[in-house]
N, C-alpha and C positions, 0 to 999 in steps of 0.2 A: 503302538507297534508291534508287532511279535517278539518273541523269545528267537531266539535260534533253534535250541533243543526243541520249540515250540513246532518252530519250519522242520522239523528233521523230522516230529514224530505225524503233522500236515502231509509230509512227504511218503511216508508208509504207509497214511491211510488210502493215498492216492494208488501207490500201487500195487491195493487192492481193490481197486473200483471193478466193480462189476456190471457194465451200464444195463443191462436185460434187468439185473435186479434194482435198480435206480427205477427203469422206467415205470417196474409193478410197482416198487415200495411209494412212490412220489404220489402214488393213487389211495395209500392208505393215510395220507400224513396230509390232510386237508390244510392246515393250521400253516406247514414250512413252505417258503419258499423254494420251488423245484430245483433255483440255482443255488440254493444251499444247501443240495442231497450230493454224497459223494460216488453212495452206492456201495458200500462195503457190509455184507451181511452179520449178520448179528454173532452167530459163530468167531465169525474172524477178529469182532470187535472183541469178543470173551476173550481169546487167545493172546490180541495184544495188549487188552488190560494186562492179564495173565502176567506175562513176559515182562512189562514195564513194570511192576508194583515195584513200589518202595526203592527204583530208580529216581539218582538227579534228573532226571529226561523229564519222569509225570513229576514232578517235585515242581520246575519251572513250569510244563503242562497246566499243574489243576491251578498254579498262581496268574495264569495266562486268560482271565477272564474278562469282558465278553470272546468267548468263540466267534466263528464264521460261519460255519458245518455243522449241521445237523450231525452228524457222527462223529466231529472232537467234543460237541454234547454228548451224546450217546457214549462216548468212550470215557469223558470226564464221571460220568454215574455212575460206569463199569468201575473204575479206579478206585471211586472212593468206596465202594458199595466190597472190595476187597481189603478196606482197613482192617485191621487189627486191634487196632486201640480205642475204645468206644468216644475219649470225646476229642481226639482226631475225627472221626468221623460225624461228630455234629458239628464241629464246627467248618470242615469243608460243607455239609449239605445247606448252614447256615451261610454261606458266601455263594452258593451254588444253584437253588431251590428258585432262588428270583430270574433267574435266565432258564430256565427248561420251560420251552414255549409250544410244548407238542407231549401223548399221552405214550409216546412210546421210550420218548428216555424217559419221562417221568414214571413208566410202569418197571423200564429195565432196573431201576435205581433201585438193588435191594439189598442193604449193607448184612451179608452174613453174621456179624457180630452182636447186631441186636437181639439175636437168640437168644446169647448171655443173659443181657442187659433188660431183660421185657420191665419188670418193675419199677427200674427207676426212669426208664424211658417212657411211660406213661407221659409224664406233665410235659414233654417235647411231643406229642403225638397232640395234646389237647391244643398248644398252640400252633402247631402245621392245620389243625381244623379248624384254631380262628382265623386265618391268615384273609387279607384281599385277596393274595394273588390264587389265580384258580389252578395253576397245576399243584402249588402249596398244598391246597386242600386236601387235591386226589393223591398226592402222596401220601399224607397223613391217613387217609380210608385204607391206603391200601397195607398200610402197615400193620394195624386195625387183621384187617384180611389174610393177609402174610403168616401176620406171630401171635394174634388173638383170639384161634377163633376152637383154637384146641384146649391144651393141659394149663394157659395162661385165660379162657375165657373169662367176663363175669359179663352177667345180664347186661350191666350199665355202659356196655361199650355199644351194646344194641341202640342206643335210646342215642347217646355223641352223634351217632350217623345220623339216625333219623331227624335229631333236630335240627340236623345243615338243610333250610332251607335258602336254595344257590340256583341264581338262573342257569350257572354255566353245563354249556351240552355233557364236557368233558369229566365234573364233578358228579352228573348226576346218572352218569354210565357209570362210574367207580359206585355208587351209593347199591344201585342196582345189583351191580355184580357182589358187592360185600354180600347186600339181604340175600341173593340166589346159591352165594355159598354158605351163609349162616344158616340157610334150609335145608339145606345137605351137611352140616355138621350139628347146628347146635336146634333142632328143628322146633321143640316146645317154647322154646324162648325166642324165635324170630317167630313162627309162625303169628302170635299178637300182636302185632305191628302193619301184617295185612291186614288180619281181621278189623282191627279198629282205622283204616284208613291214616297212617303216621305218615306215610311219604304220600309227595306230589304223585298222580294220576299218573303220569309219562314213567315217572319212575318205580312208581308202584306195579303197572304192566310191566316195564321191563322186564323189572326182579321177577317176577313170576312168566314170565317167558323163556327164562334164562333159568329157572329153574325146573322147568316143563325141559328142556332139554339137556340136560345135565344127569349122567347115565348114574349117578351118586343117590337121586334122593328116588325110594319106592313107589313103585304105581298106585299104591293106596293115598301117599302123601300128595301125589302129580293128582290125584282128583279132585281132592277138597284144596288146592291152588286154583285148579280151572272154573270151580267156584266162585275165586275171589277176585277175579277179573273186574276192573270198575270199565263200566260203558264212559262215554265222552260225555261232561258234563256239561250241559246248558246253560250259555251266558248268559 
């Protein structure tokens, strides 16, 4: 049974429903039952999360897992992302991530506080990468992409991601995004992973595709990447 305050938050989500957006969004979320989409636009979810953060209503809502709707789950992730205490954020993620069932909720959950705790967060990132749950692994890769490709970068993080041999589409797509971004930010370190065929063929080619589409990668690097595309391997 839902908490009364959770029902209040659900009511606020329903007030923000946009049927046109719902019809559009359901095409982007094939893993989510369309009946579980309210149709609240992401800026409105962010605004509501900002308004609710730290309130008793939010506390009750965060305690009310599992939720019914995609929009509730995404609001949940955004509320965690606004957390100011690293221990609280980690504890909330431990409860929440097993319930994440789509790429959008996963990718919109980006705790801002992590930026201040990058060294001590690394063991947790490794734990997420080792999970059996598809979207927990995707989340871990996303954290490396968002927070560890600039000043906090270490070459070993590329190996962590390249070592993930998974079958799930949404894990492999995030691996591709990670390496495409690494090619933009840490080209010399990332390139050998493609030259040595460290990634699965589909992921390898998708990473190159995304890198070629990037405006952050110079033409001379793109020319090299074009030569590294792999043809379909015969069985």
